[in-house]
Structures are given as C-alpha cells and as structure tokens.
C-alpha positions, 0 to 999 in steps of 0.5 A, spaced: 081 635 142 088 631 140 088 628 147 080 626 147 082 622 140 088 619 142 086 616 149 080 614 145 084 610 140 089 607 146 081 605 148 081 601 143 087 597 143 086 595 149 080 593 148 081 589 142 088 587 144 083 583 150 078 580 145 084 577 141 086 574 148 080 572 149 078 568 141 085 565 142 082 560 147 076 560 145 077 557 138 081 551 142 077 545 141 072 543 146 075 536 148 081 540 150 078 546 154 081 542 160 088 544 158 087 551 157 090 553 164 097 550 162 097 554 155 102 559 154 105 557 160 112 555 161 114 550 168 122 548 171 121 541 175 127 538 179 127 531 178 126 528 185 133 523 184 136 530 183 142 532 188 146 538 189 152 535 186 148 532 179 141 536 179 137 534 173 132 539 172 126 539 167 123 544 163 116 544 159 113 549 154 105 548 153 102 551 147 096 551 142 097 548 136 094 547 129 088 552 130 086 550 137 085 542 134 092 541 138 097 541 144 104 541 144 109 540 150 116 540 148 121 539 154 128 539 155 132 535 161 138 539 163 139 544 157 138 539 151 141 533 155 135 529 153 128 532 151 121 530 146 115 533 144 108 531 145 102 533 140 095 531 144 089 532 139 082 529 140 081 522 135 074 522 133 075 515 130 075 513 138 071 519 141 078 519 146 083 524 147 089 522 144 098 523 145 104 522 141 111 522 144 117 523 140 123 523 144 131 525 142 133 518 145 130 515 138 124 512 141 116 514 141 110 513 144 103 513 144 097 514 149 090 515 150 090 521 155 084 520 161 082 527 165 079 525 171 079 529 179 082 534 176 088 529 174 091 528 167 093 521 166 097 518 161 097 510 158 102 509 153 105 504 149 112 505 148 117 503 142 124 502 140 126 504 148 134 500 149 132 500 156 126 494 155 120 499 157 114 497 154 109 502 158 108 507 160 103 510 166 103 518 167 099 522 172 100 530 171 096 535 175 096 542 176 096 544 183 091 549 187 097 555 187 099 554 180 104 549 181 106 542 176 106 535 179 108 529 174 109 522 177 110 515 172 111 508 172 114 504 168 112 497 165 120 495 164 123 487 164 115 484 165 114 489 171 112 495 174 117 500 176 116 507 179 119 512 174 121 519 176 117 524 180 118 532 178 115 538 181 115 545 177 113 552 178 111 556 173 117 561 170 117 566 165 122 565 159 126 571 161 129 566 167 128 560 162 134 565 158 137 566 165 139 558 165 141 557 158 148 555 158 151 561 153 156 566 153 153 573 156 158 577 155 166 580 155 168 578 162 177 579 160 181 582 156 188 579 156 195 581 152 202 581 152 207 586 153 214 587 154 213 591 160 206 590 164 208 595 170 210 601 164 204 598 160 199 599 166 202 606 168 202 608 161 194 607 161 194 610 167 197 616 165 195 617 159 188 613 159 185 614 166 185 607 167 185 606 176 190 600 174 192 595 180 196 589 181 193 585 176 191 592 171 184 594 172 177 592 173 171 595 169 165 595 172 158 596 168 150 594 169 146 589 166 142 592 161 136 587 163 137 588 170 140 593 172 141 590 180 146 586 176 153 588 177 158 585 171 165 585 170 171 586 164 178 586 167 183 588 163 190 586 164 197 585 161 201 579 162 209 579 161 211 577 154 214 570 156 207 568 160 205 561 158 198 562 161 196 563 153 199 556 151 198 552 147 196 559 143 201 562 140 198 569 139 198 575 144 192 576 146 187 571 150 180 574 151 176 572 158 168 570 156 163 571 162 157 564 162 152 561 165 152 554 166 158 553 166 158 545 167 152 544 161 156 549 157 163 545 157 158 538 156 156 542 150 162 544 147 165 537 147 159 534 144 160 538 138 167 536 138 170 543 141 177 543 144 176 543 151 183 544 154 183 543 162 177 541 167 172 546 170 176 550 175 173 554 182 176 559 186 173 561 191 170 568 191 172 569 184 168 563 180 169 558 175 174 557 169 175 553 163 179 554 157 177 552 150 181 553 143 177 557 137 178 554 129 183 559 129 188 557 135 185 562 140 185 561 146 179 562 149 177 563 157 171 562 159 168 564 167 163 563 171 162 569 176 159 567 182 152 570 184 155 573 190 160 576 186 156 580 182 149 581 185 149 588 188 143 591 190 141 600 189 
C-alpha cells in the first residue's frame, strides 16, 4: 500500500513539473513566440576570422524575462574580453518588436526586429561607437540541425562593410563551465628541505609514498567526470633552490587551471603580478608564475588533455 502511495505521488510530481514547464512557455507574450526555440539555451560559436593562434569565440545565453514580456540575450567574447546584453520586447506604440543592446565597450544600439522566412533581422542605430559605426544590419537564424548562424554588416565611415559571421552550436552549462578561465584544483605541493633525498626516503619508509626522482605523483578522478584522471605532484626541493624566487617562503603551491592564456589576461587586468610568460613543455603542459599579496609564488599549470584523459 505504501509503495502504491509513493508511486502515485511521484507520478503527480512529474505531471506537475510537466505542466509547470508548459506554462513557462505559455506565458510568453504572443509576439515573442517566434523566439521559443531559443529560450533557455546556450550557444557557443567561433568567429569566421578566428585562427588557431588567435581563437575568437562567442557564447550567447537566451532567457525569458519580465514575466514573458521580454527576452534577454547575454553574450561574452573570449571569456569576457568583450560582452553585451540585449533586451527584446514588443513595442505596442509602434506595433513592432524592438531591441536595446548595451556593451562593455561603452556604446549601445536601438533596433527594430523583423522576423521573416525563419530569419530574425535587426536594423540597429548605434550610439557612441568609437570606430565610426552608426548602423548595423544583423541576421540570426536557427538552423534545422539546432545550430545558430549569425551575420552582420556595419555602416562605417559612410559605407556598408561586412562585419562578423559566426556559426554557433548549442552547449550545456556544464560545458560552458569547462571552458571558463579558472583554477580547477591543486596540482602540486613543493617545499624546501635540507636533504631532498633523505626527505623522500623518510616519506617512503614511514608514510608509504611511492617516490621517484621528482617526488610522488598522486592520481585521482574528477568528481564530475570520472573518466578524467587528475594529478597532484609532491616534491621536496633543495633549500638552496632559486625556483621559488622571488618569494622568500619555504614552499610553493601549484594550481591546475583551464584556459591559461585567457586566465593570465584576466589576472593582468586585475593588476596581479605575473612573473613570466606562459611556457609550454611538450607533454607536460603549460606553466606560468604569479605572486599573491603575501609574496607567495604560485605556479599555474594547464595540463594537456592528452595527459589527463583516461578512458575506463
């Protein structure tokens, strides 16, 4: 009897969630219904002029706001190098769709939005652009395979010129998090000692460390992705080492990071002391060093994917 009651409640809960999800879309203003297939989705696209040496990516997120009376689109180029936010709404006065777009570059646009033949077109008036752009024509189309295509033209210095073209694919928010520039774990613990060999031997004999020339490499699995093998290097250094310079401390911590190039740009913008250039060591990965406010030297390490992916 209890099992039947529990199953009944589960079915009621699922049915309620389905109704709530349906109502979420049903309270979208009728004039905004053509955007239904965009709402709640995140798209990542590569610019047509992007190169392996200088990749340029844009991430767009679409959401319903103002109780279904507006749609907000936020986007970020190269993890915050440039970004903007659009608000699409129905203007009853002109009986047309309108859009306002604000940017981190300081300019903004006002647009009329036209939906025709499955394409969304924006005719934008630009205010405050330093490059002489006064108008923009943009088209956005959701393709049959679920991809998104965007293309723009600029009216710049009294003539129309081609702008950017981007092909987007839908991604989930976890994938977006996986490309964010940030620390994702501890990669190494390094400390000074009078006799590194004697120290390694003590840890091996008394604590069971499987030491080698460099110390010990601890392996573990990523909690969110068990197929991902991660590493933590434990290493004693000779007390006379200059590897920790300019820090005067007896230790240094290595942190694993993702998207190290963009991460360093962000750190520099924040005024954080970056001690050297990013250096890549073949199959080991990319390294760079910074200082924290206490003068501790920090090693940032981005391991190559070939080093950390280990299929079960």
